[in-house]
VOGU-3710 file (C-alpha; in Angstrom, 3 decimals, decimal comma):
1> mssltasyrl> -44,377/-128,509/-26,758  -44,334/-124,725/-28,030  -47,513/-122,777/-28,216  -48,775/-121,141/-31,924  -49,667/-117,195/-31,182  -52,752/-115,956/-32,121  -50,054/-113,847/-35,293  -49,295/-116,561/-36,288  -52,570/-118,843/-36,788  -54,070/-116,322/-38,597
11> avasralaai> -51,667/-116,302/-41,165  -52,018/-119,440/-42,106  -55,919/-118,937/-42,621  -55,134/-115,680/-44,206  -52,645/-118,040/-47,006  -55,349/-120,866/-46,887  -57,734/-117,948/-47,558  -55,597/-116,792/-50,955  -54,984/-119,823/-51,920  -57,753/-121,028/-52,205
21> vggyaltala> -60,448/-118,991/-52,489  -57,508/-116,096/-54,421  -56,379/-119,035/-56,486  -59,323/-120,093/-57,775  -60,799/-116,946/-58,457  -57,474/-115,927/-59,919  -57,156/-119,594/-62,400  -60,687/-119,076/-63,599  -59,686/-115,618/-64,434  -56,045/-116,949/-66,045
31> tfalarllpl> -58,362/-119,395/-67,805  -60,902/-117,784/-69,551  -57,896/-114,931/-70,769  -56,606/-117,682/-72,140  -59,291/-119,305/-74,368  -60,397/-115,884/-75,686  -56,911/-114,759/-76,632  -55,017/-118,141/-77,870  -54,890/-117,819/-81,896  -57,172/-121,527/-81,985
41> araeasmtat> -59,893/-122,457/-82,946  -62,426/-121,935/-80,580  -62,378/-125,692/-79,660  -58,737/-126,088/-79,331  -58,290/-122,797/-77,634  -60,134/-123,795/-74,173  -59,152/-127,369/-74,382  -55,736/-125,923/-74,191  -57,176/-122,921/-71,236  -58,511/-126,097/-69,414
51> llsfviyacv> -55,603/-127,765/-68,859  -53,035/-125,449/-68,570  -55,616/-124,131/-65,467  -54,523/-126,998/-63,149  -50,615/-125,805/-64,015  -51,884/-122,338/-63,217  -53,968/-123,905/-59,248  -51,259/-125,208/-58,652  -48,882/-122,720/-58,811  -50,776/-120,375/-57,721
61> viwvfatrta> -50,982/-122,844/-54,021  -47,571/-123,235/-54,231  -46,491/-119,592/-54,673  -48,623/-118,440/-52,208  -47,535/-120,786/-48,952  -43,565/-120,198/-50,830  -43,780/-116,306/-49,794  -42,645/-114,489/-46,563  -45,304/-112,981/-46,054  -49,563/-113,260/-45,728
71> wrawlgivap> -49,503/-110,255/-47,514  -47,241/-110,195/-50,439  -49,286/-113,619/-51,241  -52,398/-111,358/-51,215  -50,479/-109,813/-53,654  -49,683/-111,632/-55,862  -53,169/-112,909/-56,267  -54,855/-109,750/-56,540  -52,809/-107,652/-58,957  -52,415/-110,176/-61,268
81> aavlgalvwl> -56,374/-110,653/-61,119  -56,761/-106,879/-61,897  -54,777/-107,395/-65,506  -55,768/-110,666/-66,489  -59,928/-108,816/-65,694  -59,220/-105,690/-67,426  -57,058/-107,779/-70,157  -61,008/-109,336/-70,947  -62,687/-106,188/-70,285  -60,897/-104,557/-72,981
91> qslvst> -60,999/-107,511/-75,346  -64,499/-107,930/-74,706  -64,733/-104,005/-75,722  -62,499/-104,600/-78,827  -64,845/-107,455/-80,481  -68,173/-106,103/-79,623
//
């Protein structure tokens, strides 16, 4: 039986944290952005965004564990989250 190195264990833990915490944050931002930006009635946009959130979260988790490195996984979480956050912030400035 081979022993796993500490760096391997940290990489797996980092990916798990990226999938759980980062995936939740990215999914929440995407859901909020979709609910605000979809050209539907408020209730329909919220329902559509909420239903899509399950697909988004599943894809984020799969993608995090499919990347080559944990750094790329974190970058793939942080970059879209920053873009979505900026998009929501800009949209809130325009609508007020």
